[in-house]
C-alpha positions, 0 to 999 in steps of 0.5 A: 196803368195797373188794374188797381190804379185804374180802379182808383182813378175810375172811383175818383172820377165817379165820386160825388164831390159833395159827399163827405170824406170817409171817416178814418178807421179808429183802432179799437183796443182789445180791452175795449173790444172785450168789454163790448163783448162781455156787455153783450153776453150779459145782455143776452142772459148768459150765466155768471159762471159763463161770464167768469169762464169768458174772463178766465179764458179771454183776459190773458189774450187781451193782455197779450195783445196789449203787451204786443201793442196790437189794436183790434185792427192790427190783428192777423191770423198769424197773431192768433196762431202765435198766441195759441202756440204760446198756450201750448207751451204754458206750464201748469202751476206747480207742475213742470208740464204743459197744459193738457189738450183739453185745457187748451181746447177750452181757451181756443173755443172761447177765443173763437167765440170772441173773434166770431162775435167781433166779425158778426158785429163788424168790428173786425173785417177779417174772419179770424175765428177760423185762424186755428181749428178747434182741437178734436175732442179727446179724453185725457188718459188719466182722467177717468177714475176706476171703481176702486179710486171712486170708492177711495174718494168717497171714503175720504168724506168722513169726520167733518160737518160736510161729510154727508153732503159731500157723499151725497153730492159725489154719488149724485154726480156719478149716478146722473152724469149731470154737469156741475152747473146742472147739479148746482141749480137743483132745488129741493122741490124738483126732487120726486120720491118714488115708492121704490125708494129712488129719486128722480128730478127734472131741470131746465137749463136757464141759458139754453132752455134744454130739459134734462132728467136725472135719476138716482139709484137706491143707494144714492137716493138713500144717502141723499135722503140722509143728507136732507134729513140732517139739514135744519134749514128751510133753504130751497137750494139742494146743495148748501155751502157755508154762506148759502147755495153751493157755488161752482168754485165751492164744488171744485174746492170740495172735490179737490179737498176730498181728492187730496185727503184720498191721496190723489193729485188734486189736478187730476180729480174734478167734477167733470171727471166723475161725469166722464166716469158715469159715461164709461160705467153706463156703457160697461154695465150694458147701457145703450148708446142712444140713452147715454147721449140723451141722459148726459146731454151730448148734442154731438155723437162724437163725444159718444164715440170716445166713451164707447171706445174707453168702455169697450177697452174695459169690457175687453179687459174683463173678458181677457182676465176670464179667458186668458190663454196663458192662465188657462194653460197654467190651470190645465197643465200646471207645469212644474217649472222649478223641477230639475 
């Protein structure tokens, strides 16, 4: 008699005959599981933008499972890996190229959050959240703008009613390194005007409770003051769109529109690119790493290491331009290579 059969017989002999029969397991659909997850996240006080991010990243997975006729209890680690493999082969709209690793990482992070929640709530018996590891954080080579490219983007903010607002917003993004969500919740009353002409502000993120400081130099402060002076309303929000406070989508649309006007591929330029530019410029301009991590709000030092490497490349490039062996040799010897 096998061990498994011996165990089943033993359990049958010891079972209480008066005990009710176990309730058969009901297969929950992924649609229903997602609705439960979404309701819980809303009850936990997650921001509307976070809920929208869950929807954007998780509904494709739910639809994929429904197409495969998979219920929650049918899911295996192999299914999770098959879905992620499909994501890596997905092409971007209007571009014959797969998604960037950073985009796939966002989808994986949200999927892992969903699966870990299902396990914690005992809707899943298996630990599927670790079916695939979170990809290492990386920076796309074409993401970070250089100084000339940012100047080109800023120069595109002209000749319309939103030009001054967009200039102030782009400069605030670059001078503070704040995330888009942190920038957008700013209120006028949070601005502090210093005697030296600069502005600083203190914000608290409603989702995490983390406190952040933002500082503007003299030029960005001057442009922001000009934008505030041009407003005729008394609305408390710092950034206004056509129908009230500027939304996350409104910010993205603005950056894409200005990028197109500046001649950039709109898929390259977005608000987070400017945040990354702040990080690289801070190090390249001599800022220390610990202050950068505090200013930009990174909880992990791994992100810091990436931008230190990028900034170090720029510093080495500048040094090489000044100390180029070939350039110095040409300057010292001035050989006439065209002579007979």
